[in-house]
N, C-alpha and C positions, 0 to 999 in steps of 0.2 A: 578477676578480671583486672588487668592493669588499668589506672586512671589515665585518660588522655590528658596531655599538657594543656590543653586549651580548656578543658573542663576544670581542671586545677586552678588555671590562672583566673577563671571566671568565679570560683569559689573564693579565692583570696581577694579579689576585686569587690565581691559582694561584702565580706568581711570588713574591707577598708572603709565602706560608706557607714558600717554600724547601724545600718537600716534593718529592723527585723525582717520586714515585707521582703528584701533583697536576699536576705540570709536564709530565710524559711525554706525555699525550695531545694537548697543543700543538705538540711538537716534530717537525719533519719528519726523515726519516732522514738527509738530506743537509743539515742545518741548519749555517750558519757563525754562530758566536755568539762574540761579544766582550765580555768584561767587564773595563773597563779599570781597572787599578789596580796597585799594587806587590805582585808575586807572592811575594817575601819576607816580606811582612806578611800578605798575605790570598791563601792558596794556591789559591783558586779562580777569582782573576783570570787572565786570559789569553785566547787565541784557542782556540776548541774547535770542531772539525769533526765532524759527525755527531752523531746523537741520544745514542749511548753516552758519548760525551766530555762533552757538555752535562749529562747526568744525573750523570756523576761529578763534575764541577764543583761540583752542588748538593749532593751528598752532602758534599763537603769544605766547603762552606759551612755545612752544618749541624753538622759536626765542630768548626767555629772558633765558632760563635755560636749562641746560643739565641734564637729568634724570640719576641719579645715583642708587637709590633704592626706593621702597615703601614698607612699612611694615604695615598690617593691625592688628591694636591692640584690636579692637573690630568690630563686626558686628551683626546687629539686623535685622531679617525680622519681618514684622507683616502685614498680609493682602496683600495688594497692595503697601505696603511701605518696604523700606530697608534703613538702615543707617550704617554709618562706621565710626570709628575714625582711622585716617591712620597717620602715620609718613613718611614724604618725605625727601629724601637727594638729593639735586641738586647742580649743580656747575652752579653759575650765570655766564652767557657768558661775560658781560660787565667787570666784576671785577675778575673773576676766583675763587672766594671764594665759599667755600662748605657751603650749607644752610641746615640747619635742621627745617623743617616746620612740624606742627601738623595742621591736620584740621578734622572738622566734616562735614560729607555729608550725605544728605538726598535725597533720590529719591523715586518718585511715578511712578509705573509701570501701563501701559495698553496695552493690547495685545502684550505683549513681547517687549515693547518698554519704555523707559524712557519719561514721559511726563511732569514731574516736577523735578527739581533739584535745589539744594540749597547747597552750599559749604561755609563753615564758617573757614576762615584760621586765624591762629595767625599771623595776618598781622604785628603787632608790632614786634613780634620776627623776623619774616621775614626781615622787613625793618631794624632793627638794624644790623642785620648780613650783608645785603647788603652793609650797610655803614661802615662795618668793627668792630662793637662791638661784644665782645665775648659772648657766650652763657653763663649763669650763670653757675658756677662750672669748665668752661674751664680754666680760668686763675684767679679764685678766691683766694685770699690769704687764708693761712691756718689759721683756729681760735686757739688763744691761750687759754689755759685752765685757 
């Protein structure tokens, strides 16, 4: 059964909060969830099987970063799948630095729940921000004509 666009939007909005209580209603008991990134720097990354493991990953995410905002730049639904390009702004709890992170998210739905999910994050950009490097354009010198 095709996923309704408003339902997919509600799911991606819940993900943007990083709040396990808001995400939980969307996650299938047997979910296969992948958040791609370096686990050493971002302990919520990796493969997570089942609802409990998925929600635990979002608890670790909340322990790492404070959610500031999530802006959806694109969203596409097609049959039982939906994808989104999202820009997150977080504050890293250990450094206090503000991070701006882009990620592509892909979900497959069954019976009103997400059964497969993959998030591909610009982890290089995120890692550089965690260690204190400015985003391109933040402190770039002016070009001389």
